[in-house]
N, C-alpha and C positions, 0 to 999 in steps of 0.2 A: 752285848752286839751290837753293830754299826747297821742301822736301819737306814732305807733310803727308796726315794723315789724314782724310776727310769723311765726311759722311753724306749718300744720297741723298735725293728724295722720297719713296723708299721704305723708307727707314731705314736699308739696306744702308751699311756703310762700307766703304768704297775708299781706294785708292792716288793721290797727286795730287801735283802741284806746281804751284808759282805763277808764272803767266804773266808778262813785262815788263807787260803792260796792267792784271796784278794781278786775271785769271780766274784760273779752276783748271782745269789741264788733268788730265784724268781718262786716267792712264797705262795700264790695260788697256785701254780702248777703243783709245787711239792707238796701242797696239803692234800691237795684230788689224790697225789698217788697212795698218801698215808691215810686217807679215810679220815683227814684232822678236819676243823670247822673252816672253812673257804669264807664264812662272812666276817670273821675277824681281819680278812686281808684286804676289803675291798676299799679304803683309804687308810693314810694313818692316822687319821681321827680315830675310825672304828677300831684301830688297831688299841692304840692307847685307850680307849672307853672300858677297853675288853680285859682291860688289867692283871692281874696273873695270870687265869689260863690262856689269856691270848699270847701272852708271852714265852707260854710253856709251849703252846705248840709253834710259835716261830722257833724257839730253838729245835724243838725235833725237826722241823723241817730244815734249817742250817744244819744239822745234823746228817741231816741225810745226804744234803748235798755235798759235806765235805767225801762222803762216800762213794758218790756220785760222777768222780768226773767223764766227761762226753756225757752226760746229761742232756738232752733237750731244755731241762729246767735249772742247767747250771751255764752264765751267760758269761762269757769274756767280757772285762771289765774296761771300759771308756770313759775318762771323765764327761766325753761332747754328750753320753746317753744321760748323765743325770739332773733330775729335775730339783722343784724346789720340796724339801723334805716333807714341810707343813704349809700349804702353802693360805689355808682358811682358819686358823688359829680363833678360840669365841674371844681374846683379849691379848694386849702384848701392853706391857708395863718396862719401860727404863729407869733403871735407877744409875747411882752414878756414888760408886764405892771406891774407886780407887785413888786415895788422898794424890799421889804424885803426878797423875792425870790432871786432876783438878787445879792443882799449885802452877802446872806447867802450862796448861792450854789457859786458865786465866791471864795470866800473865803474856801472853802471845797473844791472845783473844783484845787485851785492853792495848796492844802497840799496835795491833791491824786498828781497831778501831780507832787512834789516834791518826795514822797514817790515812785511813780512806775515808772516813768520818767526821775526822776533827775535834774526836772527842778525846780530853785531854787526859794522858796518862798519868797515874798515882808516880811519884818519884821514886818510890821503893816498891818493894812487894813481898807480901809476907810469904815466908817457907813452907809454914803448914795453912791448912783450912781451917776456917773460923771453929767453933766449936759446936755450933749446929750440925756441923758436916757429920761430927763422930755422932749425935743422938740417935739418927734412926737411919737406915736405909731408904732415904726419901727416894719415892719415882715419881717421873710422868707416866700419863698412859700414852700407847704410841697409836700409828695406824695401822692396824692388822690387816687391814686389805692392801696393804701396799706391798706383801711382802714377796720377793722373789727368790727364786734360787741360783745354785749353779752354774754357770756360763750366761746367763738372763744379764743382758744389757742393766749399768747403771745409766740412767735417764739423766743427762742435763739440764735443770730448768733454765727457763728463758729469762729468768731473773736473776741469776747466780754469775756472779763472775768468780769468786772462788768454791771449789767444789772441793768437799774434803773426804774422810774418810774417819770412821772409827770401828776400830777391833774389839769387839764384846764375845763375853762367854753369855750364853742364855740357858736357864735351865727350861723345860719342857715339863708340866704337871700330867704327872699320871691319873692323879688325886684330887679330889678337891675337899673343903669345908673352908669354915670360919674360925675366929680364935684359935689358930691350931697353934700348939706347945712345939719346940725345939725338936722331940723327935716325932713328932705327928707331921712337922713342915718337912724333917729328910726324909720320911718315907711317902711322900707326896711327889716325891723326884719321878720321873719317870726316866728322863735324859737329859743330855747337853747338846750342844751344837753349837757354831761361831755365828755371827752376827756382824755384819757390815752396817751400823748406822752412817748412810749417806748424809753429809751435812752444806746446806749452803751456808756459810760461814756470816757474809756483811748482813741477810735479812737474819740471820739468827742473833747477830750480834744489836741490831737496830732493832728487836721487838723482845727481846729477854729483860731489859727495863722496864718494862711494863707487870712485870712480876706475876704474870701466870703460865709462864715455860714456852716452849719453843711453839712457833707457830708453823710460817713459811718457810722457816732454817730446815725442816726435818720432815719425813714423813710425806713428803711429794713422792708421785707418781713415778716406779722404779726405780725407788731410792733407799728400798731398806730389803738387805739381802740374808738370807739363812742358810746353811747347809756346810760342807757337801750332805753330810751323814746326820743323823741322831742315835748318839754311841747311851745305850742305856748305862743309868747310874752303877750299876752292881762293874761296870767293867772301865765307867771311867768317871772321875770326881775330882774337881779342879782343885789345885793347890799349887805347886810350883813348875806345872810345864811351862817347854820352851814355845816360842810364838815368833815369827818369824813376818814381815812385810815387806811385799816383792813388789816393785814396779814393771812392768817388762824383761820382770829375768834380773834386775837390779836391786839389791836387799835395801832398803830405806831402813829398817830398823830389826834389829835382833832385842828379842825382851823376852818375859815371861808372864802367866798370868796371876802371879803373889802379888802380895800389896794388897789385897782389900782389907776396908776398916772390918767389913763386916762378912760371916762368912754365909752359906746358902739357906743353912736354917736359919737365920737368925731375918734375911732377906723375905724369905716366904708367910715368915710370923708373923712381921710387920705386915706384908702384905694384906694378910688373911683377917688384923684384925676390925674387927666390926662387919667384914663384908666376904661373901662367899668367892672360896675359887672354884675355878671347874676343871675337870681333865684339859689335856692340850692347850691351855693357858700356855703363854710365853713369857719369861721373866729376866730383863737384861740386866749383867752385871753392872753396863757402863763401860765408857771408854778403859782399857786397861793400859798401865803407863806406856808412854812411848808407842800408845799404838794407833794415834793420829795424827794426821801433815801438819797440825797447825803447833804440833811440839815439835814437829822437824825443822819447820820453815818449811815447807815442800806441798804443794798442789796438784792435784788431778788435772790432767789436760784430756781433751774428747780423742779417743782413740791408742790410750791405755790399755794395759791388763793389770788389772790388780790383784795380788794374791795373798791371802792370810792362811797362813800353815801352823797350826797348832799341833802339838807333840800330842797323839793319843785320839786326833779328832779324823783330820788332815786339813786338806786344802782347799779353801772356799777363792776361787778364780770367777773375775767378772771382768768384762771390759768395758769402759765408759764409751757409752755411743758417741758419734760424732757428726 
């Protein structure tokens, strides 16, 4: 299922799912019609926490919608209707598991730091990450209160000169636990979505040598987007799906989401070591290869429309505020 939040004509935000024909099924209205528990569909967090019973009810509603064209509970789809599918997750973790991105971005960042900050770049660059990269799927903790969704403005921080994007795949957890093995970690995944980790590159370059991860370079207001939908893990699981990045309709990158150094069970198992994960947490893969402007030597500017198009999920589109 492709689950989403959408805005009605009156401005109310409701929970929905995409039908096979591409319309939006109003899960609350359909649940009332079928006598299904409507409390599952109060918001996305409640649906996730409802587990298998909630998903079964949602599937019944979606099946009913597919047979009820013209129903008041089947709404014609428009991208402008979409809201952030999960605006308030309990936690956000940002990994970096793509060696290709790591190598290319590190080289480009060193050259940018030399030009803009006077920090001399190395005379040559290794073509693989250091061995530490492959030991564990390391992560930092992101600002889970800064999430926006499709159509929301990317806000340009007043201290940023170079504003960049990062196209990432994010898992949403459906169950939690600590010290999860591989099978339990995989079973804990509710679904997947696209994440855009917008980055202010010069502040990031200045603060990273301090050794505690990004500070003002990431996580600022209006700088983290997810969407357009959450696709349940039975329908989508990351492998070699195509991805395309467009700015004002121009294709900047054609790539795939293949090439990660760790699979999703390993990522989640590592995150759960010694700490309890909870339903609704968002865990991102980190940027895919050729999924950022710094790798392409291209930068965002005010007023442009940025689109991430990932096969099997959809298009996450956001304008950059002027």
